[in-house]
Structures are given as structure tokens and as C-alpha cells.
N, C-alpha and C positions, 0 to 999 in steps of 0.2 A: 457563692458562697453566700452573700448578703441576700441574694434571693432565696434561699435555701433557709434562711433565718427568719426572714420575713415570714415564708409560709408558715414555720413552726409557730413564732409569735403569733401568728393569726390562728393557728390551732388550738394553741394554749388558750387565747382568749375565748375563743369558741367554747371550748371545755369548761372555763369558768361559767360562762352564762346557761350552758346545758345544766350543769351541777348547781347552780341556783334554782333552777327551774324544777329539777328532781328533787331538791330538797323541801320544795312547798307542797301545796295540796295538788294532787294530779287529778284525782278523780275521787268521788265517793261511789260506794259498792254495797249494793245490797244481795243478799243470796242466801240459799237455804243451806245451812251447814250439813244436814243429813243427804241432801242430794248432789250427786257426784256431777252430773250435768250441769246444776245450777252453779256449782264451784268453776267448772270448767269455763262457764260462759263468764262468770266474774273475771277470771284470769285473761281471758282474750279480751274481756271491755279493757282492762287494765293496760293490757299491752299495747291495744289501739291507742288508749289515751296517753301513754307515754310517748309512743311514736308521732302522735300529733304535736305534742309538747316540744319535742326537741327534734322535729322532721326538717327543721331548715338546715340543721347541722348533720344530717345523715351522711354527707359524704366525707366527714371529718373522722379520721381513725381512733383518735381518743376519745370523742364522741360515741362513736359505734361499741368500744369497749365498756363504757361507763353506762350505756344503755343496755347492753348484754348483762352487767352484772345487776344494774338495777332491777330488772324485770325477774331475774332469777330470785333477788331478794323478797321482791314485792309477792312474787308467787308463792314463795313458801311462809309468808306472811299470811296470805290468804288461805293456805292450806292448814296452818297452826292456829288459826283463829276457829276455823272449822272443826278441828280436832277437840279445841277445848270446849266449843258450843255444846258439840256431840257430848264430852265427858260431863258437862254440867247437866245435861237433860238426863243422863242415865241414872 
């Protein structure tokens, strides 16, 4: 029982560290909002940067879920910025 509690406590501590990393500056991206390929490259670059930042915790299921959600939010933010830029350019 204590062994399981120790593992869970470790997972929570790692999740806290990963959350702090994901809350900071992860990567600066430049892309052409009118070019779907450029947008996709930016997304791919962001995903690699996220993996590099929290890679040491990749085996932690709490962090894995957090990373999945963060990547989805960052992908949407990149696509939203591209849409907004395209609307302004029109």
C-alpha cells in the first residue's frame, strides 16, 4: 500500500514540474498563415518542442495526458492565429 502511495506521490510531483514547464515559454514559431504546409511544420515543431521539454516524464501517465491536452490546445492556437492573420490580410 505504501509503495503505491509513494509511486503516486512521485507521479504528482512530476506532473507539477511538467505543468510548470508547459506554462512557460516552450518555443517561438514563425510560419506563413496562408500556407497550409508552413502551418503544419509549425505544429510539428511545437510538438517536438513540447516532447523535448517534458520528455523526462514521458512514462508518467498523468504527464502523458497533460501533454496530449497541451498539444491539442497549442495546435488549435496555431490554427486560430493563422485564420486570424488570413482574415486581416483579406
